[in-house]
C-alpha positions in Angstrom: 0.1 16.5 -17.1 -2.7 14.0 -15.1 -5.4 15.3 -13.3 -5.4 13.9 -9.9 -8.1 11.3 -7.8 -9.6 13.2 -4.3 -9.7 10.4 -1.3 -13.2 10.4 -2.7 -12.1 8.8 -6.3 -9.5 7.1 -5.1 -11.1 5.4 -2.4 -14.3 4.6 -4.9 -12.2 3.1 -8.0 -9.8 1.6 -5.8 -13.9 -0.4 -4.1 -14.4 -0.8 -8.0 -11.4 -2.8 -9.3 -9.8 0.1 -11.6 -6.4 -0.7 -12.0 -4.4 1.6 -10.5 -0.5 2.2 -9.9 1.4 3.5 -7.1 5.2 3.8 -6.0 6.9 3.1 -2.6 8.6 5.5 -0.4 10.7 4.7 2.6 12.9 7.6 2.6 11.9 10.8 4.9 12.3 13.1 1.8 9.6 15.2 1.5 10.6 16.6 -1.5 10.8 13.8 -3.4 7.4 13.4 -2.2 6.2 16.5 -3.6 8.8 15.4 -7.2 6.8 12.0 -7.2 3.9 13.1 -6.5 3.7 14.9 -9.8 4.5 12.5 -12.0 1.5 10.2 -12.5 1.5 7.6 -9.8 -2.2 7.3 -8.3 -1.0 6.9 -4.7 2.4 6.7 -3.0 2.8 5.0 -0.4 5.2 5.7 2.7 6.0 2.4 4.5 6.0 2.7 8.6 6.0 -0.7 9.2 10.4 -0.6 7.8 11.1 3.2 6.4 13.2 5.1 7.3 11.2 7.8 9.1 9.2 8.4 11.6 6.1 10.2 12.7 6.9 13.3 11.4 8.4 12.2 8.2 5.5 10.1 7.8 2.9 13.5 8.4 5.5 15.8 6.0 5.4 13.1 3.1 1.5 13.1 3.2 1.7 17.0 3.0 3.7 17.4 0.3 1.4 14.3 -2.0 -0.8 16.6 -1.6 0.6 19.2 -3.1 -0.6 21.7 -6.1 0.2 19.3 -9.0 0.3 16.2 -7.5 -1.5 12.8 -9.7 -1.1 10.7 -6.3 -3.3 10.3 -2.9 -1.1 9.2 0.2 -1.2 5.5 1.3 0.6 4.2 4.5 1.8 0.8 5.6 1.5 0.8 9.4 3.3 -0.4 12.5 1.1 -3.0 12.7 -2.0 -4.1 13.0 -3.2 -1.7 16.1 -5.7 1.1 16.7 -2.8 4.0 17.5 -0.5 3.6 14.5 -3.6 3.3 12.0 -5.0 5.8 14.1 -2.3 8.1 13.4 -2.2 7.6 9.8 -5.7 8.6 9.3 -5.3 11.4 11.2 -2.5 12.6 9.3 -3.9 12.6 6.0 -3.8 8.7 4.7 -6.1 7.5 1.6 -5.6 4.0 2.5 -3.7 2.2 5.4 -2.2 -1.0 4.3 -2.2 -3.6 7.7 1.2 -5.5 8.2 1.0 -9.5 9.3 -2.7 -10.1 8.4 -2.8 -13.9 9.6 -7.2 -15.0 9.6 -10.3 -13.1 10.0 -10.3 -11.8 12.7 -6.9 -9.8 12.2 -9.2 -8.4 9.3 -11.2 -7.6 11.3 -9.7 -6.0 13.8 -8.1 -3.9 11.5 -11.3 -3.0 10.0 -12.7 -1.6 12.9 -9.1 0.2 13.5 -10.5 2.6 10.6 -14.0 2.8 11.3 -15.7 5.3 14.1 -18.1 4.3 16.4 -20.6 2.3 15.7 -18.8 -0.1 12.9 -15.7 0.4 14.5 -13.3 1.7 17.4 -11.2 4.2 15.6 -11.2 7.8 17.8 -12.2 10.9 16.7 -9.3 13.2 16.4 -8.8 14.0 12.6 -6.9 17.1 13.6 -4.7 17.2 10.3 -7.2 14.5 7.9 -10.2 16.4 8.1 -8.9 19.1 5.8 -9.0 16.7 3.0 -11.4 13.6 4.2 -14.7 13.4 6.6 -14.5 14.7 8.9 -18.3 13.2 9.0 -18.0 9.5 10.3 -20.4 8.4 7.3 -17.9 10.8 4.8 -14.0 9.5 6.3 -15.5 5.9 5.9 -16.2 6.2 2.8 -13.7 8.0 1.8 -10.8 6.1 3.2 -10.0 2.2 2.7 -8.4 -0.4 4.7 -5.8 -3.1 3.2 -5.0 -5.5 4.6 -1.7 -7.7 3.6 -1.6 -11.4 3.1 2.6 -12.2 3.5 2.4 -14.8 5.8 1.8 -19.2 5.7 -1.5 -18.4 8.6 -3.1 -15.2 6.3 -2.4 -17.4 2.9 -4.2 -20.0 4.2 -7.4 -18.2 5.5 -6.7 -15.8 2.3 -10.4 -16.3 1.5 -12.2 -15.9 4.4 -10.1 -12.5 5.5 -11.1 -11.4 1.8 -14.1 -12.1 3.5 -14.1 -10.1 6.2 -16.8 -7.1 6.3 -15.8 -3.2 5.1 -12.2 -4.2 3.8 -12.2 -2.6 0.8 -8.5 -4.9 -0.2 -5.6 -7.3 0.2 -1.3 -6.5 -0.7 0.8 -9.5 -1.3 4.6 -8.5 0.8 5.7 -10.8 -2.1 9.3 -10.6 -0.2 7.8 -12.4 4.0 5.2 -14.4 1.5 8.6 -16.3 -0.6 9.7 -16.4 2.7 6.5 -18.1 3.8 6.9 -20.8 1.3 10.1 -21.8 2.5 12.9 -20.1 0.7 15.8 -19.4 1.7 16.2 -15.7 1.1 13.4 -12.7 -0.2 14.3 -13.5 -3.8 14.8 -17.4 -4.0 13.6 -19.1 -7.2 13.8 -22.4 -6.2 9.8 -21.6 -4.8 9.0 -19.6 -8.2 5.9 -22.2 -8.8 4.7 -22.5 -5.2 5.2 -18.7 -5.0 3.2 -18.0 -8.5 0.7 -20.6 -7.5 -0.2 -18.4 -4.2 -0.3 -15.5 -6.2 -3.1 -16.9 -8.3 -5.5 -18.3 -5.4 -5.1 -14.6 -3.3 -5.7 -13.1 -6.9 -9.4 -15.3 -6.9 -10.3 -15.6 -3.5 -10.2 -11.3 -3.8 -12.2 -12.1 -6.8 -14.4 -14.0 -4.9 -15.3 -11.3 -2.7 -15.1 -8.3 -4.7 -12.1 -6.4 -3.2 -9.3 -5.0 -5.0 -5.9 -6.8 -4.8 -2.6 -5.6 -4.6 0.9 -6.4 -5.3 4.2 -5.3 -4.4 6.6 -5.6 -7.1 10.4 -4.1 -7.8 9.6 -2.4 -11.1 7.2 -1.4 -13.5 7.7 -3.9 -16.2 6.7 -6.4 -13.1 4.0 -4.4 -11.8 2.5 -4.2 -15.4 2.8 -8.3 -15.9 1.0 -8.6 -12.4 -1.8 -6.4 -13.4 -2.8 -8.9 -16.6 -3.3 -11.3 -13.5 -6.2 -10.4 -11.7 -4.5 -8.2 -9.2 -6.4 -4.7 -9.4 -3.6 -2.2 -8.5 0.8 -2.2 -8.6 3.2 -0.5 -6.0 6.4 -0.1 -7.9 9.6 0.2 -5.1 10.9 2.1 -4.2 12.6 5.3 -4.2 16.0 3.8 -1.6 16.7 1.0 -4.1 15.9 2.8 -7.3 18.2 6.0 -5.7 20.9 2.7 -5.6 20.6 1.9 -8.9 20.5 5.1 -10.7 23.8 6.2 -8.8 25.4 3.0 -9.6 24.3 2.7 -13.4 25.8 6.4 -14.1 28.9 5.6 -11.8 29.4 2.9 -13.9 28.9 4.8 -17.0 31.5 7.5 -16.5 34.0 5.1 -15.0 33.8 2.8 -18.2 33.7 5.9 -21.1 36.9 8.0 -19.1 38.7 4.3 -19.8 
């Protein structure tokens, strides 16, 4: 079985733009998270913005990710670019936070400030669970935790170079559904804007490369993730437990009914 990285090792690899692969979770199922964490993924990302769990669910899933045999660290997409949400995710033990709806460099700077303790930022000190694995001293915590800005809006794309140049930002993360809608798509998978979408992805990855930060992207499946990792993206997430549960259950149902005829 693959050996997982410590939070410090993971964050160092992320900042060094090493290729990393993660899995996205929407469900409040610590037992499922514990199994997923043992498969070889570099990280599990828990979606507190659109996911089907509250604070206790986020905490329990992070705890499950850190059990014996895990190869993954826990990452959280927080509800909003707000110091309270970001601080709670970090205090619960997240190694990295993904901050949604970053439109400009000031938004990115605000996200960075919420992750760093004074005098570098404004995170309130209270790592009730995180101190067992991350930190607990501010300088150590800063070395071991990462902040990622989501690029998913028209403004975010227009300002992506300035966002990537934000001091202290560790990386960016593409939200493809919202980005496609921002480009004028009728749906989150509308192929009519594919050319514009691909051009946007190239611009984003190049902006991150020029700034020397990590570039991540959300993907529907592993094949898509592998493709993006050949295009300049340094980490890629495979999504997600809820959709994959539906897909595999449907395939078994179809096989069972087809075989019974």
